[in-house]
Structures are given as structure tokens and as C-alpha cells.
C-alpha positions as CSV (number, residue, x, y, z in Angstrom):
1,X,-30.0,-40.6,-63.6
2,X,-31.2,-37.7,-62.0
3,X,-31.7,-37.2,-58.4
4,X,-34.5,-36.4,-56.5
5,X,-35.1,-32.9,-55.2
6,X,-35.2,-33.0,-51.4
7,X,-37.6,-31.3,-50.2
8,X,-36.8,-29.7,-46.6
9,X,-39.0,-28.4,-43.9
10,X,-37.7,-24.5,-44.4
11,X,-39.5,-24.8,-47.6
12,X,-42.9,-24.5,-46.2
13,X,-42.6,-21.4,-43.9
14,X,-41.0,-20.2,-46.9
15,X,-43.4,-20.1,-49.0
16,X,-45.9,-18.6,-47.0
17,X,-43.3,-16.1,-46.2
18,X,-42.8,-15.7,-50.2
19,X,-46.3,-15.4,-50.3
20,X,-46.7,-12.5,-48.0
21,X,-43.9,-10.9,-49.8
22,X,-46.0,-11.6,-53.5
23,X,-49.5,-9.8,-51.2
24,X,-47.6,-7.1,-50.4
25,X,-46.5,-6.4,-54.1
26,X,-49.7,-6.8,-55.9
27,X,-51.6,-4.3,-53.3
28,X,-48.9,-1.8,-54.5
29,X,-49.6,-2.7,-58.3
30,X,-53.7,-2.2,-57.0
31,X,-53.1,1.3,-55.2
32,X,-51.5,2.6,-58.3
33,X,-54.3,1.6,-60.7
34,X,-56.8,3.3,-58.0
35,X,-58.2,-0.5,-56.6
36,X,-57.9,0.7,-53.1
37,X,-60.5,-1.8,-51.6
38,X,-58.5,-4.5,-53.1
39,X,-55.1,-3.0,-52.1
40,X,-56.1,-2.9,-48.4
41,X,-57.4,-6.5,-48.1
42,X,-54.2,-7.5,-49.7
43,X,-52.3,-6.4,-46.6
44,X,-54.7,-7.9,-44.8
45,X,-54.0,-11.2,-46.9
46,X,-50.2,-10.6,-46.2
47,X,-50.7,-10.6,-42.6
48,X,-52.8,-14.2,-42.7
49,X,-49.3,-15.4,-44.7
50,X,-47.1,-14.0,-42.0
51,X,-48.8,-15.5,-39.3
52,X,-48.9,-19.0,-40.7
53,X,-45.4,-19.1,-41.7
54,X,-44.6,-18.7,-38.2
55,X,-47.1,-21.2,-37.4
56,X,-45.7,-23.6,-39.9
57,X,-42.0,-22.9,-39.0
58,X,-43.0,-24.2,-35.3
59,X,-44.8,-27.0,-36.4
60,X,-42.0,-28.3,-38.8
61,X,-39.7,-27.2,-36.3
62,X,-37.6,-25.1,-39.1
63,X,-36.9,-22.3,-37.9
64,X,-33.8,-20.4,-38.8
65,X,-32.0,-17.3,-39.0
66,X,-32.5,-17.1,-42.8
67,X,-36.5,-17.6,-41.9
68,X,-36.2,-14.4,-39.4
69,X,-34.5,-12.5,-42.2
70,X,-36.8,-13.1,-45.2
71,X,-39.6,-12.5,-42.9
72,X,-38.2,-9.2,-41.8
73,X,-37.6,-8.7,-45.6
74,X,-41.3,-9.5,-46.8
75,X,-42.8,-7.3,-43.6
76,X,-41.2,-4.4,-45.4
77,X,-42.5,-4.9,-48.6
78,X,-46.1,-5.8,-47.3
79,X,-46.3,-3.8,-44.0
80,X,-44.1,-1.1,-44.9
81,X,-43.8,-0.1,-48.7
82,X,-47.4,-1.4,-49.4
83,X,-49.4,1.0,-46.5
84,X,-47.5,3.8,-47.3
85,X,-47.9,4.1,-50.7
86,X,-51.9,3.1,-49.8
87,X,-51.7,6.0,-47.8
88,X,-50.1,8.2,-50.0
89,X,-53.2,7.6,-53.0
90,X,-55.9,7.7,-51.0
91,X,-55.1,11.0,-49.1
92,X,-51.5,12.2,-48.5
93,X,-51.1,13.0,-52.3
94,X,-52.9,16.5,-51.7
95,X,-50.1,17.6,-49.9
96,X,-47.1,16.9,-52.5
97,X,-43.9,16.9,-51.2
98,X,-45.5,16.9,-47.3
99,X,-47.3,14.7,-48.2
100,X,-44.4,12.3,-49.3
101,X,-42.4,12.5,-46.3
102,X,-45.3,11.8,-44.4
103,X,-46.7,8.7,-46.1
104,X,-43.4,7.6,-46.1
105,X,-43.1,7.3,-42.1
106,X,-44.9,3.6,-41.5
107,X,-42.5,2.6,-44.5
108,X,-39.2,4.2,-42.4
109,X,-40.5,3.4,-38.7
110,X,-41.3,-0.1,-39.8
111,X,-38.1,-0.5,-41.2
112,X,-35.9,0.4,-38.4
113,X,-38.7,-1.6,-36.5
114,X,-37.7,-5.1,-37.9
115,X,-33.7,-4.1,-37.6
116,X,-34.2,-3.6,-34.4
117,X,-36.6,-6.9,-33.4
118,X,-33.7,-9.0,-36.0
119,X,-30.5,-7.2,-33.5
120,X,-32.0,-7.8,-30.2
121,X,-33.7,-11.4,-31.2
122,X,-32.6,-14.3,-28.5
123,X,-34.0,-17.9,-29.7
124,X,-37.2,-17.9,-32.1
125,X,-39.5,-17.2,-29.6
126,X,-40.9,-14.1,-28.0
127,X,-43.2,-13.3,-24.9
128,X,-44.0,-9.9,-26.0
129,X,-43.0,-7.0,-28.7
130,X,-40.9,-4.2,-27.6
131,X,-43.0,-1.5,-30.1
132,X,-46.0,-1.5,-32.0
133,X,-45.5,-4.8,-34.5
134,X,-45.1,-3.2,-37.9
135,X,-48.1,-6.1,-39.5
136,X,-50.1,-4.4,-36.7
137,X,-49.5,-1.1,-38.1
138,X,-50.3,-2.0,-41.6
139,X,-53.5,-3.6,-40.6
140,X,-54.5,-0.4,-38.9
141,X,-53.7,1.7,-41.9
142,X,-55.7,-1.1,-44.0
143,X,-59.3,-1.0,-42.6
144,X,-59.0,2.4,-41.3
145,X,-59.4,2.8,-45.3
146,X,-61.5,0.2,-46.4
147,X,-63.8,1.6,-43.3
148,X,-64.2,5.0,-43.8
149,X,-62.2,5.7,-47.5
150,X,-65.3,6.3,-50.4
151,X,-63.8,8.0,-53.1
152,X,-62.5,10.3,-50.4
153,X,-62.3,10.9,-46.7
154,X,-64.6,12.7,-44.4
155,X,-63.7,16.1,-43.5
156,X,-63.0,15.1,-39.8
157,X,-60.3,12.8,-41.6
158,X,-58.5,15.9,-42.4
159,X,-57.7,16.5,-38.3
160,X,-57.3,12.7,-37.4
161,X,-55.0,10.8,-40.5
162,X,-52.0,13.0,-40.0
163,X,-51.3,12.5,-36.0
164,X,-52.6,9.0,-36.4
165,X,-49.9,8.4,-39.1
166,X,-47.5,10.0,-36.7
167,X,-48.4,8.4,-33.7
168,X,-48.4,4.7,-34.9
169,X,-45.0,5.3,-36.7
170,X,-43.6,6.5,-33.3
171,X,-45.5,3.5,-31.2
172,X,-43.1,0.8,-33.4
173,X,-39.6,2.3,-32.6
174,X,-41.0,3.4,-28.9
175,X,-40.3,0.8,-26.2
176,X,-44.5,0.6,-25.4
177,X,-44.2,-3.2,-24.7
178,X,-47.3,-5.1,-26.8
179,X,-47.9,-8.9,-26.0
180,X,-48.0,-11.6,-28.0
181,X,-51.1,-13.8,-29.2
182,X,-50.6,-16.4,-26.6
183,X,-50.8,-20.1,-27.8
184,X,-54.8,-21.7,-27.3
185,X,-54.3,-24.6,-24.6
186,X,-55.6,-25.0,-21.0
187,X,-53.2,-23.5,-19.3
188,X,-52.9,-20.0,-20.9
189,X,-56.2,-19.6,-21.1
190,X,-55.9,-19.3,-16.6
191,X,-52.7,-17.9,-17.2
192,X,-53.9,-15.1,-19.5
193,X,-57.6,-15.1,-19.6
194,X,-57.9,-11.4,-20.5
195,X,-55.9,-12.0,-23.8
196,X,-58.7,-14.3,-24.7
197,X,-61.5,-12.4,-23.5
198,X,-59.9,-9.7,-25.6
199,X,-59.6,-12.4,-28.8
200,X,-63.1,-13.5,-28.3
201,X,-64.6,-10.2,-28.3
202,X,-62.4,-8.7,-31.3
203,X,-63.5,-12.4,-33.1
204,X,-67.7,-10.7,-32.2
205,X,-66.6,-7.5,-33.1
206,X,-65.6,-8.5,-36.8
207,X,-68.6,-11.0,-37.3
208,X,-71.0,-8.0,-36.7
209,X,-69.6,-5.1,-38.2
210,X,-66.9,-6.6,-40.1
211,X,-63.8,-5.0,-41.7
212,X,-65.1,-2.1,-39.2
213,X,-64.8,-4.4,-36.1
214,X,-61.3,-5.6,-37.0
215,X,-60.6,-1.9,-37.1
216,X,-62.0,-1.1,-33.8
217,X,-60.2,-4.0,-32.5
218,X,-56.9,-3.1,-33.4
219,X,-57.1,0.6,-32.5
220,X,-58.4,-1.2,-28.9
221,X,-55.0,-3.3,-28.8
222,X,-52.9,-0.2,-29.4
223,X,-54.5,1.9,-27.0
224,X,-54.7,-1.1,-24.3
225,X,-50.6,-1.0,-25.2
226,X,-50.0,2.9,-24.4
227,X,-52.4,2.4,-21.2
228,X,-50.5,-0.6,-19.6
229,X,-47.1,1.4,-20.2
230,X,-48.0,4.7,-18.9
231,X,-49.8,3.1,-15.6
232,X,-46.4,0.2,-15.3
233,X,-44.4,3.7,-15.3
234,X,-46.5,6.0,-13.2
235,X,-46.5,2.9,-10.4
236,X,-42.9,2.4,-11.1
237,X,-42.3,6.2,-10.4
238,X,-44.3,6.3,-7.4
239,X,-43.0,3.0,-5.7
240,X,-39.5,4.5,-5.9
241,X,-40.8,8.0,-4.7
């Protein structure tokens, strides 16, 4: 008599992690075939699965070191390799070897960022991120391409894309602090009203402006993190002086 297969709670979040990785793989395939719209959307789909695996791990109380490592490996594919290859195929192929190096920066910086995160992680709950999270960087690039690429970029992007890739890649390995999405509760709304106002405004922007609304929401999030970082540095320096 065959014994029944025992399904552990960790199978559910790990399934979403696998779907995250598979979405990143599909994005690379679509990029190689020149279907950049599908490739960009698949990066966003991967980010949704990435959010769901964390949510399911908390709901099933099945967070584990294996899950953390698997999540990071899938993130390297979906939010490192996939957006880097998409950037190369849509723009950086024009610069030959230099384009390969520049387009690889999100992948390389993202890999270092994930390794640092795993080494510094204590427990499975985190109140903030040190450095721009790799999914946020990937969604920034994916929505930029979905919003502004139409058989090529306008000339203005010749002055924007390279600095964007360098800055976003640097932010991933920087010490700039970015807040996590707070859990929806009356207590958190009272303690962090600005966070929920921002989420509400971002949702309204997506409803009215579609993918461009999502792009500019991430631009705002990235800039707010930088502004807060420099503000605290300035106030700390003055208080010591």
C-alpha cells in the first residue's frame, strides 16, 4: 500500500516562488523574440507572485531559511536577469560591448543586494530595506519600457536611460533606507498615515493613468527615499555640529 504524500505548509509559498521564477524565465524568452510588451508585463507578474509567496508564508507560518534562499534565487532571475536583458534588447544593444556592461548593472547590483540582504536578515520580519529592493528596481525598468517604448525610444531617452540604469543600480547596493509596505490595520494607519496616503494616491494614479501611473508611483517612491535619506543626514550632521 502506497503511503500518502504529505504536503507541508511550505509547499504553498514555494509554489508562488517557483511561479515568480518561471515568469522571469518567460520574460527573457519574450524579450529574445522581440515581444517587449509581454516581457515587461511578465516582470510585473513575477513581482505579484513574489508578494504572494511572502504573504502565504506568513499566513501558513511556514517561513524558513530555505524559503528565503529560494526567494532570492528566483529574484535574481525575475528582477535581475529579465529586466537587464529587456534593457539590452530595447536600447543598449546599440552600444555593443559597452551596452552589454551597462545593461548588466541591474543584474549585478541586484545580486549583491540580495546577498547582503540574506546575510543581514535576522528573523523573517523586516521593518525597512537597506537599499532599493530589487523588485522595485525591476518594476521601474519594466514600466518605463511599457510606458515609453514604441519601436524605439524618443531622443530624450538618449540622455535619460544610461543615468537611470546607473543610479537605480547604485541605489540597490546603497544604504538608502526604503520602508516596507505596512500591514493594513487600524493601528498602522494611525502610526503611518503617510504610507497609506501614498498607497492610495498610487492606486488612483494606476486607475487613471494605467501603467504610466505605476511608473510615476515608483519614481515618487524612489525619490522620497532619497529625499528622506539626505534630510536625515543633514539634520544629524547639524545636531552633532
